[in-house]
One Martini backbone bead per residue (centre of mass of N, CA, C, O) as a GRO file, in nm:
protein
   96
    1UNK     BB    1   2.671  -1.920  -0.597
    2UNK     BB    2   2.416  -1.816  -0.396
    3UNK     BB    3   2.088  -1.781  -0.347
    4UNK     BB    4   1.871  -1.567  -0.228
    5UNK     BB    5   1.627  -1.560  -0.027
    6UNK     BB    6   1.269  -1.568  -0.089
    7UNK     BB    7   0.953  -1.394  -0.142
    8UNK     BB    8   0.600  -1.379  -0.174
    9UNK     BB    9   0.410  -1.084  -0.282
   10UNK     BB   10   0.115  -0.908  -0.262
   11UNK     BB   11   0.020  -0.606  -0.437
   12UNK     BB   12  -0.204  -0.329  -0.353
   13UNK     BB   13  -0.400  -0.077  -0.543
   14UNK     BB   14  -0.665   0.174  -0.493
   15UNK     BB   15  -0.928   0.317  -0.667
   16UNK     BB   16  -1.246   0.386  -0.735
   17UNK     BB   17  -1.188   0.279  -1.066
   18UNK     BB   18  -0.918   0.113  -0.964
   19UNK     BB   19  -0.698  -0.187  -0.975
   20UNK     BB   20  -0.391  -0.305  -0.843
   21UNK     BB   21  -0.187  -0.611  -0.911
   22UNK     BB   22   0.110  -0.759  -0.758
   23UNK     BB   23   0.369  -0.998  -0.800
   24UNK     BB   24   0.649  -1.056  -0.580
   25UNK     BB   25   1.004  -1.102  -0.550
   26UNK     BB   26   1.175  -1.098  -0.235
   27UNK     BB   27   1.351  -1.055   0.017
   28UNK     BB   28   1.301  -1.168   0.342
   29UNK     BB   29   1.392  -0.860   0.462
   30UNK     BB   30   1.164  -0.702   0.342
   31UNK     BB   31   0.994  -0.424   0.353
   32UNK     BB   32   0.720  -0.248   0.272
   33UNK     BB   33   0.862  -0.033   0.101
   34UNK     BB   34   1.032  -0.229  -0.077
   35UNK     BB   35   0.792  -0.384  -0.194
   36UNK     BB   36   0.648  -0.144  -0.326
   37UNK     BB   37   0.883  -0.066  -0.513
   38UNK     BB   38   0.916  -0.347  -0.657
   39UNK     BB   39   0.618  -0.338  -0.786
   40UNK     BB   40   0.549  -0.015  -0.877
   41UNK     BB   41   0.301   0.103  -0.698
   42UNK     BB   42   0.429   0.354  -0.573
   43UNK     BB   43   0.437   0.508  -0.842
   44UNK     BB   44   0.137   0.499  -0.903
   45UNK     BB   45   0.057   0.656  -0.650
   46UNK     BB   46   0.216   0.914  -0.716
   47UNK     BB   47   0.070   0.970  -0.989
   48UNK     BB   48  -0.234   0.968  -0.873
   49UNK     BB   49  -0.175   1.166  -0.592
   50UNK     BB   50   0.129   1.308  -0.556
   51UNK     BB   51   0.191   1.067  -0.359
   52UNK     BB   52   0.263   0.843  -0.161
   53UNK     BB   53   0.200   0.630   0.056
   54UNK     BB   54   0.033   0.678   0.361
   55UNK     BB   55   0.005   0.359   0.394
   56UNK     BB   56   0.009   0.031   0.541
   57UNK     BB   57  -0.106  -0.317   0.478
   58UNK     BB   58  -0.233  -0.636   0.622
   59UNK     BB   59  -0.530  -0.736   0.583
   60UNK     BB   60  -0.628  -0.438   0.718
   61UNK     BB   61  -0.357  -0.402   0.880
   62UNK     BB   62  -0.168  -0.176   1.010
   63UNK     BB   63   0.162  -0.070   0.908
   64UNK     BB   64   0.486  -0.018   0.883
   65UNK     BB   65   0.737   0.051   0.658
   66UNK     BB   66   0.954  -0.133   0.842
   67UNK     BB   67   0.794  -0.377   0.811
   68UNK     BB   68   0.785  -0.712   0.772
   69UNK     BB   69   0.686  -0.914   0.513
   70UNK     BB   70   0.536  -1.200   0.453
   71UNK     BB   71   0.497  -1.489   0.315
   72UNK     BB   72   0.198  -1.460   0.121
   73UNK     BB   73   0.123  -1.178   0.152
   74UNK     BB   74  -0.079  -0.872   0.162
   75UNK     BB   75  -0.004  -0.562   0.033
   76UNK     BB   76  -0.129  -0.242   0.123
   77UNK     BB   77  -0.199   0.064  -0.038
   78UNK     BB   78  -0.253   0.380   0.098
   79UNK     BB   79  -0.422   0.656   0.043
   80UNK     BB   80  -0.482   0.966   0.068
   81UNK     BB   81  -0.686   1.181   0.198
   82UNK     BB   82  -0.903   1.435   0.074
   83UNK     BB   83  -1.099   1.415   0.331
   84UNK     BB   84  -1.208   1.470   0.629
   85UNK     BB   85  -1.447   1.285   0.782
   86UNK     BB   86  -1.544   1.499   0.986
   87UNK     BB   87  -1.595   1.723   0.778
   88UNK     BB   88  -1.798   1.571   0.604
   89UNK     BB   89  -2.013   1.539   0.826
   90UNK     BB   90  -2.056   1.840   0.882
   91UNK     BB   91  -2.155   1.914   0.600
   92UNK     BB   92  -2.396   1.720   0.591
   93UNK     BB   93  -2.547   1.842   0.844
   94UNK     BB   94  -2.572   2.137   0.731
   95UNK     BB   95  -2.770   2.065   0.487
   96UNK     BB   96  -3.022   1.962   0.687
   0.00000   0.00000   0.00000
C-alpha cells in the first residue's frame, strides 16, 4: 500500500488580541476550505466570530475556498467584518 502524496501548509487566523498558527500536512489536491478544516482553525474562527471564515488568502492575496493551496504556502483565514468600513468613516466624519 503506497502513501498518498502530501504537502505542508501553514494556516493562520488572527483576532485583535490573539493569533493562531498551525502547520498541517494535507493531500496535494486539498483546497483552501479542506486545509482550514484540517488545521482546526476553521472551528476556532466559528467559535470566535459565530461564523466560519469570511474569506481565504495566500500571503495577503484573496483566493476562493475551492482554490488549491500550494506546498509551503501560508493560508490566511479572514474573519467577517463587524462594521462596514464606509459606515465607520461616515460616523467618524459626522462627529467632527
